[in-house]
Each structure stands twice: as structure tokens, then as C-alpha cells.
Backbone bond lengths (Angstrom), bond angles and torsions (degrees), N, CA, C in turn:
res aa  C-N    CA-C-N  psi(-1)  N-CA   C-N-CA  omega(-1)  CA-C   N-CA-C  phi
1 X - - - 1.457 - - 1.532 109.22 -
2 X 1.342 116.70 167.39 1.462 122.18 -178.14 1.519 110.37 -108.56
3 X 1.337 114.50 144.66 1.477 120.01 173.99 1.524 108.47 -71.50
4 X 1.328 115.74 128.53 1.461 119.57 -178.90 1.532 112.68 -73.39
5 X 1.312 116.05 -10.42 1.474 119.11 -179.96 1.531 111.60 -90.78
6 X 1.356 115.46 -54.34 1.471 118.98 -176.44 1.520 112.58 -105.88
7 X 1.384 117.01 -5.49 1.465 122.86 175.54 1.528 112.59 65.93
8 X 1.317 117.27 26.81 1.462 121.56 176.18 1.529 109.49 -97.60
9 X 1.350 115.88 151.74 1.463 121.44 179.15 1.520 109.72 -71.84
10 X 1.340 116.36 128.47 1.453 122.30 177.63 1.534 109.10 -131.52
11 X 1.313 117.29 166.33 1.466 122.64 179.16 1.522 108.67 -73.63
12 X 1.342 116.12 143.41 1.460 119.64 -176.07 1.516 113.01 -61.95
13 X 1.306 117.46 -33.43 1.467 120.48 -177.35 1.527 113.20 -86.70
14 X 1.335 116.52 3.78 1.480 119.35 -177.27 1.513 110.73 -70.04
15 X 1.320 115.78 137.78 1.463 121.46 174.73 1.538 111.82 -93.41
16 X 1.331 117.04 -22.31 1.464 121.95 179.38 1.519 108.75 -128.79
17 X 1.320 116.75 145.01 1.463 121.10 174.93 1.520 108.59 -78.00
18 X 1.336 117.94 122.51 1.474 118.93 -179.76 1.528 113.47 -69.19
19 X 1.342 117.50 -9.31 1.465 120.54 -177.02 1.533 112.32 -98.46
20 X 1.335 116.82 -47.96 1.474 119.74 -177.65 1.512 113.19 -109.71
21 X 1.381 118.55 -13.85 1.453 121.09 172.65 1.510 115.43 86.29
22 X 1.334 120.06 7.97 1.460 119.64 -178.93 1.521 110.27 -79.85
23 X 1.353 117.05 160.74 1.470 122.84 177.11 1.525 108.23 -85.99
24 X 1.288 115.66 128.90 1.457 120.71 -179.11 1.522 108.49 -89.25
25 X 1.338 118.14 121.51 1.455 123.71 178.96 1.519 109.60 -119.74
26 X 1.328 114.99 155.70 1.455 119.02 -179.81 1.523 111.75 -66.87
27 X 1.345 115.09 -30.46 1.464 118.44 -177.40 1.506 112.93 -65.27
28 X 1.335 116.94 -15.63 1.461 119.78 -179.26 1.519 111.45 -65.82
29 X 1.321 115.60 -33.63 1.461 118.50 -176.27 1.512 112.86 -87.31
30 X 1.343 115.89 -10.32 1.453 118.86 -175.98 1.531 112.66 -110.75
31 X 1.340 117.05 -20.96 1.466 120.71 -172.42 1.521 111.76 -75.93
32 X 1.328 115.97 138.81 1.461 121.73 174.85 1.523 107.62 -88.89
33 X 1.329 116.36 130.84 1.467 121.18 -176.19 1.529 110.98 -95.28
34 X 1.326 115.94 164.71 1.466 122.82 -176.12 1.529 109.89 -122.14
35 X 1.363 117.01 138.26 1.478 121.55 176.30 1.526 109.18 -68.11
36 X 1.335 115.66 133.45 1.470 119.23 -178.12 1.527 113.03 -73.34
37 X 1.324 116.75 -12.48 1.467 118.81 -177.64 1.529 112.27 -99.63
38 X 1.357 116.55 -50.36 1.468 118.95 -176.70 1.529 113.20 -103.13
39 X 1.375 116.75 -3.77 1.469 122.54 176.73 1.537 113.25 61.07
40 X 1.305 117.13 29.99 1.460 121.29 176.13 1.524 109.40 -102.29
41 X 1.353 114.43 149.17 1.457 119.94 -178.57 1.520 110.59 -72.15
42 X 1.337 114.87 134.24 1.463 121.47 178.73 1.519 108.02 -131.52
43 X 1.314 117.15 165.63 1.459 121.39 179.53 1.518 110.16 -69.17
44 X 1.347 116.34 151.54 1.462 119.38 -174.12 1.518 114.02 -61.45
45 X 1.337 116.96 -32.11 1.462 119.85 -174.72 1.526 112.88 -92.10
46 X 1.309 119.36 6.44 1.475 121.78 -177.50 1.531 110.85 -71.81
47 X 1.313 114.33 136.35 1.475 120.34 175.66 1.522 110.07 -93.05
48 X 1.303 119.24 -34.98 1.456 124.46 177.99 1.530 109.13 -119.88
49 X 1.314 117.26 147.76 1.465 122.36 179.03 1.521 109.12 -67.27
50 X 1.351 115.62 134.53 1.453 120.32 -178.46 1.523 112.32 -72.81
51 X 1.350 116.54 -14.95 1.463 120.56 -174.34 1.543 112.93 -103.65
52 X 1.363 116.12 -46.21 1.488 119.14 -176.86 1.517 113.29 -111.63
53 X 1.345 117.90 -8.31 1.459 120.91 178.74 1.515 114.50 79.91
54 X 1.309 118.51 8.72 1.467 122.06 -178.96 1.525 110.12 -70.70
55 X 1.327 117.20 140.88 1.456 121.51 177.28 1.521 108.11 -73.04
56 X 1.352 115.24 116.05 1.458 120.76 -168.56 1.518 110.57 -88.27
57 X 1.333 115.32 137.89 1.455 121.81 167.47 1.521 105.83 -98.84
58 X 1.313 117.09 118.63 1.461 120.93 -173.63 1.517 110.61 -59.34
59 X 1.335 114.91 120.51 1.465 121.29 -177.75 1.526 109.20 -85.91
60 X 1.322 115.42 68.24 1.451 120.81 -176.88 1.505 110.21 -93.28
61 X 1.277 115.25 156.15 1.462 120.87 177.49 1.520 108.23 -86.84
62 X 1.336 114.15 72.83 1.452 119.06 -176.21 1.508 109.35 -76.38
63 X 1.312 115.05 144.63 1.454 121.24 173.68 1.503 109.62 -123.30
64 X 1.286 116.93 165.32 1.458 122.05 -179.01 1.506 108.55 -127.19
65 X 1.308 119.16 144.68 1.459 121.78 176.39 1.502 109.91 -66.43
66 X 1.336 114.24 157.10 1.469 118.94 178.33 1.517 109.14 -68.81
67 X 1.304 116.72 104.31 1.472 121.04 -179.52 1.509 108.76 -158.74
68 X 1.301 115.48 153.66 1.473 120.11 177.57 1.503 111.88 -79.96
69 X 1.349 118.10 -12.32 1.462 122.42 -178.65 1.503 109.38 -101.39
70 X 1.345 119.43 116.00 1.462 120.87 -179.97 1.497 110.85 -70.80
71 X 1.325 115.64 156.07 1.460 120.43 179.05 1.510 110.36 -80.27
72 X 1.325 114.25 176.01 1.463 120.07 179.97 1.497 112.68 -66.75
73 X 1.365 117.50 -13.77 1.463 120.29 -178.35 1.515 112.59 -66.40
74 X 1.341 116.84 -27.19 1.481 120.71 -178.82 1.512 111.05 -61.88
75 X 1.338 116.23 -51.65 1.466 120.22 -179.68 1.507 111.32 -67.74
76 X 1.363 116.18 -36.53 1.456 118.62 -179.30 1.511 111.07 -65.11
77 X 1.371 116.31 -39.80 1.461 119.55 179.76 1.515 111.33 -64.35
78 X 1.335 116.20 -41.67 1.472 120.00 179.13 1.509 111.11 -63.72
79 X 1.345 115.45 -44.00 1.464 119.33 -179.59 1.515 110.95 -65.28
80 X 1.362 116.25 -38.19 1.461 119.23 179.97 1.517 111.58 -66.32
81 X 1.374 116.46 -39.54 1.467 119.18 176.73 1.512 110.98 -61.23
82 X 1.351 115.88 -42.13 1.481 119.43 179.74 1.518 110.87 -64.25
83 X 1.369 115.53 -41.39 1.461 118.74 -179.86 1.514 111.17 -65.74
84 X 1.389 115.83 -39.30 1.461 118.69 179.00 1.516 111.74 -62.69
85 X 1.352 114.93 -42.15 1.468 118.33 178.71 1.514 110.81 -63.92
86 X 1.344 115.41 -40.32 1.465 118.76 -178.41 1.516 111.02 -68.65
87 X 1.389 115.87 -35.97 1.457 118.53 179.17 1.518 111.55 -67.83
88 X 1.366 116.25 -29.95 1.462 119.81 -178.76 1.520 112.87 -75.36
89 X 1.342 118.21 -13.05 1.474 121.51 178.97 1.515 108.81 -80.29
90 X 1.317 116.37 127.79 1.457 120.65 -179.19 1.525 110.14 -73.79
91 X 1.345 117.74 156.53 1.478 120.94 178.19 1.518 112.63 -58.40
92 X 1.342 116.87 -35.63 1.474 119.35 179.64 1.515 111.36 -64.99
93 X 1.388 115.87 -44.42 1.466 119.26 179.05 1.519 110.84 -64.24
94 X 1.371 115.27 -41.70 1.460 118.59 178.98 1.517 111.31 -62.07
95 X 1.332 117.06 -40.55 1.465 121.34 178.15 1.519 110.99 -63.55
96 X 1.364 116.11 -40.18 1.466 120.06 179.16 1.520 111.45 -64.60
97 X 1.371 115.19 -38.53 1.473 118.58 179.70 1.520 110.64 -61.73
98 X 1.352 115.70 -48.41 1.463 118.95 179.32 1.521 111.63 -66.28
99 X 1.329 116.70 -36.07 1.468 119.80 179.17 1.520 110.91 -64.61
100 X 1.368 115.63 -43.81 1.467 118.80 178.66 1.522 111.16 -63.92
101 X 1.348 116.41 -38.84 1.468 119.62 178.53 1.516 110.98 -64.40
102 X 1.359 115.76 -45.65 1.469 119.20 178.53 1.512 111.36 -62.83
103 X 1.357 116.14 -40.56 1.464 119.50 -179.99 1.522 110.95 -64.30
104 X 1.352 116.19 -40.10 1.472 120.06 178.94 1.518 110.88 -62.99
105 X 1.344 115.98 -45.09 1.471 119.16 178.30 1.515 111.17 -63.85
106 X 1.352 115.52 -39.79 1.466 119.05 178.89 1.527 111.42 -63.06
107 X 1.355 116.04 -40.14 1.468 119.81 178.91 1.522 111.26 -64.58
108 X 1.361 115.71 -40.53 1.470 118.71 178.68 1.522 111.13 -63.40
109 X 1.346 115.78 -42.91 1.470 119.45 178.91 1.519 110.56 -64.23
110 X 1.349 116.53 -41.54 1.471 120.15 179.51 1.517 111.22 -63.08
111 X 1.363 116.24 -42.53 1.466 119.16 178.37 1.519 111.36 -63.48
112 X 1.351 116.29 -39.94 1.469 119.78 178.86 1.517 111.00 -64.05
113 X 1.368 115.62 -44.52 1.467 119.14 179.66 1.521 111.22 -64.95
114 X 1.345 116.35 -40.72 1.469 118.78 179.43 1.521 110.78 -64.71
115 X 1.360 116.44 -37.24 1.470 119.03 177.35 1.509 111.69 -63.53
116 X 1.343 116.46 -41.71 1.471 119.96 178.25 1.519 110.48 -64.11
117 X 1.358 116.54 -42.66 1.466 119.68 179.29 1.523 111.28 -63.33
118 X 1.349 116.92 -39.50 1.469 119.71 178.57 1.519 111.10 -63.60
119 X 1.344 116.74 -41.81 1.470 119.65 178.20 1.515 111.02 -63.81
120 X 1.355 116.84 -41.21 1.462 119.67 178.44 1.524 110.92 -64.58
121 X 1.353 116.83 -40.29 1.466 119.80 178.20 1.522 110.99 -62.62
122 X 1.345 116.73 -42.14 1.466 119.70 179.68 1.525 110.92 -63.66
123 X 1.349 117.29 -43.50 1.461 120.18 179.11 1.522 110.78 -63.78
124 X 1.352 117.10 -42.20 1.461 120.10 -179.61 1.526 111.19 -64.39
125 X 1.357 116.04 -43.03 1.462 119.32 179.22 1.521 111.23 -64.70
126 X 1.345 116.65 -37.03 1.465 119.49 178.72 1.519 111.69 -64.23
127 X 1.341 117.10 -45.49 1.471 120.85 178.90 1.519 110.53 -64.85
128 X 1.344 116.88 -42.58 1.465 120.31 179.58 1.527 111.25 -63.31
129 X 1.335 116.98 -40.84 1.472 120.31 178.50 1.519 111.77 -62.18
130 X 1.349 116.98 -40.71 1.466 119.85 178.70 1.521 110.78 -64.54
131 X 1.324 117.25 -42.98 1.467 120.06 -179.40 1.525 110.99 -64.41
132 X 1.327 116.78 -39.99 1.464 119.56 178.09 1.523 110.42 -64.62
133 X 1.326 117.50 -39.68 1.471 121.07 178.65 1.525 110.63 -62.73
134 X 1.349 116.38 -44.13 1.458 119.82 178.29 1.529 110.61 -61.59
135 X 1.327 117.02 -42.33 1.458 120.71 -179.05 1.524 111.05 -63.82
136 X 1.330 116.99 -43.53 1.468 120.71 178.31 1.522 110.59 -62.30
137 X 1.335 116.81 -40.91 1.468 120.15 179.65 1.525 111.10 -63.97
138 X 1.346 116.84 -41.78 1.470 120.31 179.34 1.526 110.66 -63.84
139 X 1.336 116.34 -44.56 1.468 119.61 179.20 1.524 110.78 -62.75
140 X 1.326 117.27 -41.46 1.461 121.44 179.48 1.529 110.85 -62.13
141 X 1.332 116.65 -44.22 1.470 120.25 178.32 1.525 111.14 -63.87
142 X 1.338 116.42 -38.98 1.456 119.71 179.65 1.531 110.76 -64.47
143 X 1.334 117.08 -41.30 1.470 120.49 178.99 1.528 110.67 -62.66
144 X 1.339 116.61 -43.71 1.466 119.92 179.24 1.523 110.74 -62.76
145 X 1.337 116.70 -43.31 1.462 120.40 179.81 1.525 110.89 -63.85
146 X 1.335 116.80 -40.66 1.459 120.55 179.96 1.529 111.00 -63.69
147 X 1.347 116.22 -43.12 1.464 119.47 177.76 1.525 111.52 -63.90
148 X 1.332 116.17 -39.25 1.463 119.83 179.45 1.528 110.69 -63.13
149 X 1.335 116.16 -42.86 1.473 119.78 178.80 1.521 110.95 -63.61
150 X 1.336 116.99 -40.82 1.462 119.72 179.19 1.529 111.62 -64.75
151 X 1.339 115.83 -41.70 1.465 119.33 178.82 1.521 111.17 -64.02
152 X 1.340 116.53 -39.82 1.467 120.30 178.86 1.518 110.89 -64.62
153 X 1.337 116.05 -41.70 1.466 119.93 179.36 1.520 111.14 -65.40
154 X 1.338 115.89 -40.12 1.459 119.02 179.03 1.520 111.66 -65.13
155 X 1.353 116.11 -39.82 1.461 118.94 178.44 1.518 111.33 -65.58
156 X 1.339 115.93 -37.62 1.461 119.71 179.71 1.518 111.08 -66.64
157 X 1.326 115.29 -39.40 1.462 119.32 -177.62 1.520 112.79 -82.07
158 X 1.343 117.35 -16.33 1.460 120.03 -178.35 1.525 109.45 -84.17
159 X 1.323 117.02 89.77 1.472 124.10 177.44 1.513 108.54 -133.91
160 X 1.306 114.71 -179.68 1.463 120.23 179.28 1.517 112.77 -90.81
161 X 1.368 116.20 12.91 1.458 118.84 -178.28 1.522 109.19 -75.37
162 X 1.299 118.98 129.16 1.461 120.86 176.75 1.515 110.64 -68.46
163 X 1.330 115.30 171.14 1.445 120.21 178.59 1.516 110.56 -64.30
164 X 1.366 114.18 146.63 1.459 119.74 -179.02 1.526 110.61 -67.36
165 X 1.338 113.15 148.19 1.470 120.44 178.78 1.522 111.02 56.81
166 X 1.315 115.46 51.16 1.467 120.72 176.84 1.525 109.23 -125.65
167 X 1.326 117.96 75.06 1.470 120.74 -177.73 1.520 113.27 -65.62
168 X 1.339 117.40 -16.87 1.458 118.64 179.19 1.519 111.58 -72.08
169 X 1.353 117.82 -17.90 1.454 120.70 176.41 1.519 109.57 -80.34
170 X 1.290 115.32 138.70 1.473 120.21 -177.57 1.512 109.72 -93.45
171 X 1.318 114.45 127.91 1.455 119.26 175.05 1.518 108.99 -89.32
172 X 1.312 115.10 157.66 1.469 120.86 -178.18 1.524 108.54 -91.22
173 X 1.348 115.64 109.39 1.469 120.60 -176.48 1.525 109.72 -149.16
174 X 1.308 113.12 168.64 1.480 119.62 174.25 1.525 108.30 -144.05
175 X 1.359 116.61 143.03 1.476 122.49 -178.56 1.525 108.62 -129.63
176 X 1.340 114.87 130.09 1.474 120.36 178.50 1.525 109.05 -123.02
177 X 1.350 114.87 132.52 1.473 121.12 176.91 1.520 108.46 -87.24
178 X 1.331 116.29 111.64 1.461 122.21 -175.26 1.523 112.09 -99.32
179 X 1.325 117.62 14.21 1.461 121.18 -179.91 1.515 110.57 96.37
180 X 1.315 117.28 -82.58 1.457 120.70 179.98 1.538 112.93 -87.41
181 X 1.317 116.24 -8.05 1.468 119.04 -176.05 1.527 110.94 -152.71
182 X 1.320 114.12 165.36 1.464 120.96 175.67 1.543 108.39 -109.31
183 X 1.329 112.84 141.56 1.471 119.47 176.33 1.532 107.80 -112.72
184 X 1.339 117.07 114.71 1.468 122.78 -174.48 1.534 108.37 -115.57
185 X 1.330 115.75 131.15 1.465 120.72 -179.00 1.540 109.96 -117.73
186 X 1.322 115.54 129.41 1.478 122.12 173.72 1.528 107.58 -91.22
187 X 1.334 116.11 107.41 1.461 120.75 -178.17 1.538 113.32 -92.94
188 X 1.301 115.49 -0.26 1.471 119.21 179.26 1.540 111.17 -80.32
189 X 1.350 113.76 163.23 1.465 119.83 177.10 1.530 112.40 -91.72
190 X 1.314 117.04 15.11 1.459 121.02 178.74 1.523 108.81 -136.64
191 X 1.298 114.84 164.13 1.469 122.14 -177.17 1.518 110.38 -83.22
192 X 1.355 115.56 140.73 1.457 120.30 171.90 1.526 107.93 -85.87
193 X 1.326 115.86 137.07 1.468 120.59 -179.83 1.522 110.10 -119.65
194 X 1.359 114.70 145.47 1.480 121.57 -179.64 1.538 110.63 51.06
195 X 1.318 114.57 62.65 1.472 121.55 -173.61 1.534 110.18 -87.87
196 X 1.335 114.53 134.15 1.472 120.85 175.36 1.532 108.74 -125.37
197 X 1.361 116.20 121.11 1.475 122.45 178.42 1.529 108.29 -102.62
198 X 1.344 115.47 137.14 1.467 119.85 179.69 1.536 109.75 -135.38
199 X 1.337 113.28 137.67 1.476 120.87 177.44 1.527 107.85 -117.75
200 X 1.327 115.37 129.46 1.467 122.17 -178.39 1.530 111.01 54.76
201 X 1.318 116.48 28.87 1.465 125.07 173.82 1.526 115.03 69.46
202 X 1.362 118.96 -5.24 1.459 118.31 -177.40 1.535 114.01 -127.91
203 X 1.312 117.08 -24.31 1.473 119.07 177.33 1.552 108.15 -87.75
204 X 1.313 114.88 128.33 1.466 118.57 -171.26 1.534 111.66 -127.23
205 X 1.324 110.92 151.32 1.465 119.76 172.67 1.546 107.08 -148.91
206 X 1.323 116.28 131.04 1.479 120.48 -176.68 1.530 110.85 -116.60
207 X 1.313 113.44 151.08 1.465 120.82 178.01 1.534 107.62 -145.49
208 X 1.326 115.43 144.47 1.462 119.32 -174.79 1.518 112.00 -66.63
209 X 1.346 118.02 -41.53 1.471 120.58 179.06 1.517 109.21 -158.83
210 X 1.340 114.17 159.79 1.466 122.55 174.24 1.521 106.36 -132.32
211 X 1.320 116.74 121.92 1.462 120.77 -177.01 1.521 111.81 -66.21
212 X 1.324 114.70 155.33 1.470 121.11 178.71 1.524 110.23 -66.31
213 X 1.352 114.75 144.28 1.470 122.49 176.44 1.533 112.51 56.14
214 X 1.309 115.70 42.36 1.478 119.76 177.49 1.528 109.91 -126.81
215 X 1.343 115.09 160.60 1.476 122.04 177.58 1.518 107.80 -114.51
216 X 1.326 115.22 127.48 1.464 121.62 -178.35 1.531 109.58 -112.63
217 X 1.320 116.47 133.55 1.472 121.78 178.48 1.516 108.99 -111.93
218 X 1.373 116.28 126.38 1.469 121.35 -178.51 1.537 108.32 -127.95
219 X 1.311 115.55 126.05 1.479 119.17 176.27 1.514 110.94 -69.21
220 X 1.349 116.39 144.71 1.464 119.90 -177.12 1.519 112.09 -65.90
221 X 1.318 117.57 -28.46 1.461 120.58 -179.00 1.532 111.78 -67.64
222 X 1.336 118.32 -13.95 1.465 120.55 179.34 1.524 112.24 -82.05
223 X 1.328 117.56 -11.87 1.455 120.91 176.83 1.524 109.01 -84.07
224 X 1.352 117.24 127.54 1.468 121.99 -177.96 1.521 109.26 -131.85
225 X 1.317 115.23 159.82 1.458 121.26 175.34 1.529 109.14 -91.28
226 X 1.329 116.50 -179.68 1.454 120.28 179.98 1.523 112.25 -65.72
227 X 1.362 116.18 -30.34 1.470 118.65 179.79 1.530 112.64 -87.06
228 X 1.353 116.74 4.32 1.457 120.38 175.45 1.518 114.87 95.12
229 X 1.329 119.24 3.13 1.474 121.24 179.62 1.521 109.01 -75.00
230 X 1.339 115.33 136.29 1.455 120.55 -179.25 1.528 110.50 -96.47
231 X 1.343 111.73 154.82 1.468 118.41 179.39 1.534 109.26 -74.84
232 X 1.361 115.40 124.24 1.471 121.37 177.61 1.518 107.78 -105.05
233 X 1.328 116.16 109.27 1.471 119.28 -174.16 1.526 112.13 -68.84
234 X 1.402 118.81 -15.64 1.464 119.88 175.65 1.522 111.16 -77.16
235 X 1.334 114.64 -37.46 1.454 118.75 -173.68 1.526 113.08 -97.02
236 X 1.325 117.71 -27.03 1.463 121.12 -174.43 1.514 109.57 -113.45
237 X 1.342 114.97 128.37 1.452 120.50 177.61 1.532 108.87 -92.11
238 X 1.278 115.77 136.62 1.471 120.78 178.65 1.517 109.06 -77.05
239 X 1.320 116.20 120.97 1.453 121.91 -178.30 1.557 111.81 -103.66
240 X 1.303 116.49 -39.91 1.482 119.82 -179.57 1.547 109.63 -148.52
241 X 1.307 112.30 167.23 1.478 118.15 -176.75 1.549 108.30 -145.88
242 X 1.330 115.73 128.78 1.473 122.10 179.46 1.544 110.07 -117.39
243 X 1.312 112.86 144.51 1.476 119.79 171.83 1.533 107.32 -128.48
244 X 1.350 116.38 122.44 1.467 122.16 177.21 1.544 109.16 -116.98
245 X 1.321 115.02 128.47 1.477 121.32 178.20 1.528 109.78 -136.65
246 X 1.334 115.25 170.27 1.472 119.13 175.05 1.519 111.67 -66.83
247 X 1.329 116.03 -23.50 1.454 120.38 -176.64 1.529 113.60 -91.46
248 X 1.313 117.94 -16.02 1.467 120.97 -178.40 1.532 110.71 159.82
249 X 1.327 116.21 -168.86 1.477 120.90 -176.77 1.530 110.00 -136.96
250 X 1.350 113.34 166.75 1.478 120.24 -179.56 1.534 107.59 -145.20
251 X 1.343 114.38 144.55 1.476 119.75 179.45 1.523 109.35 -136.34
252 X 1.317 113.75 135.67 1.484 119.93 176.33 1.529 108.36 -140.97
253 X 1.342 116.06 153.12 1.477 120.13 178.31 1.525 110.15 -143.66
254 X 1.354 113.99 158.23 1.462 120.43 179.34 1.530 108.30 -124.82
255 X 1.318 114.71 152.21 1.466 120.62 178.44 1.531 110.15 -81.94
């Protein structure tokens, strides 16, 4: 006879199937089985339901020998239940399940990418803010330095010195005829530059500069004309005296 579980040939007097391990009972050959889907009675040996076409799992009263090791029927029953459940799921529901799973994974990936982008934006903004702060500080320091230089230049240039090459301006001086020499005093608070002294408009003596608040003594014999004649204080009387400088001029005369 054949085992109704695994369909293998076994001995008629066998109590257990040597292939699948189930207990062979007489009721197996006499019992009418039921379709698990439509609950209608079908023949014991049917593989598919005669009414709904469902692939039938034989609802036999299987027994197992007393043993700690389960037979192969345990795993087969579990797998068959899983397959039945999976077969009962419609294609639309199955598509929705996979779609929801894909959408969930896509959302997680999008959130992760957005988090990374936000962190990168924060780091970029932080670095950019620091660079802008440094640039503003450098510009501010440059402006302060430029103003300081301008103020220093203005203070240096702000003196009582008249404009250069302005002979019409009168310098503060005094000239005394000492007989053999002239005594000239610079009463200004600035230096005379490129000084030219003249006696009687034709005798000349030049000096590069005369310091402020100083007295200069010049012998009359040092005054000469263009042709080289020197001033003779015995023969020539001093009538007038001119001083020409870059800062201004001075004129004096004697009776």
C-alpha cells in the first residue's frame, strides 16, 4: 500500500511510514477530507479541490511516534501554511506592500541625505561667516591706519612756514651794520632755505639755510658783485640790505 502523506510504497502491516514517520491508521483510508478553502467534502486522494480548484493539503489525522525528534511533516506543514497565506494575497496587495516598503526606504534615504546637506550647509555658512568677519576686521584696521597717517601728515605740514617761493611774504628778521661785518638775526620759528643776502642791490652773499632763532655774522668782504668785486667797507657806504629766501623776503635801509 502507499503512504497517504508522502505517497511512497510501504508494507501493509506497517504502523509507521519509514519515509515521513507518520502513524498509519485505518481511519486514513476511510475518512472523507474537507477543502481548506471552500470547506466542501472531497475524496481522500484528491490533490486539487473538485469545486474551487484549490491545492488541497490532506486533512488527515496524522500521528507521530513518541520521539524527541519531529518528523518532516512539521516543517512541511509550516511551509504549506506560509504558501497558502501567500497565495491568498492578491497581486494588488502584494504590489502595495512592496511599494510601501520601497517608499519607506526612499524616505529614510531622503531624510539621511537632507540631514547631510543641512550639516554641510551649516559648516559652509560657519566658514563663510568667519571669513567675512576677518575681511571686515582687516578693512576696518586699514581705514584706521589710513586716517592716522593722514592726521600725522596734516600735523607735520601744519606749521607757520609760508608757502615756498613767495618773496612777497615778509620774514621776521633784523640786520645791524657792525662796521666790518653785518649781524643778521632770524626771528622766525622756522628755517630759512636758499638764502641770498644783498647789499646796495649788487653785492651778494648766499647761504643754503639759516636756522630759526639764530644770529648770523657775515664779514662785508664776503659780499661780491657779478664781476667779482668785493665790498670795501672803507670806500663803500651801506645804503640798503635785502634778504631773499624760499619762505619770504626782508628789506632794510640806512640813512
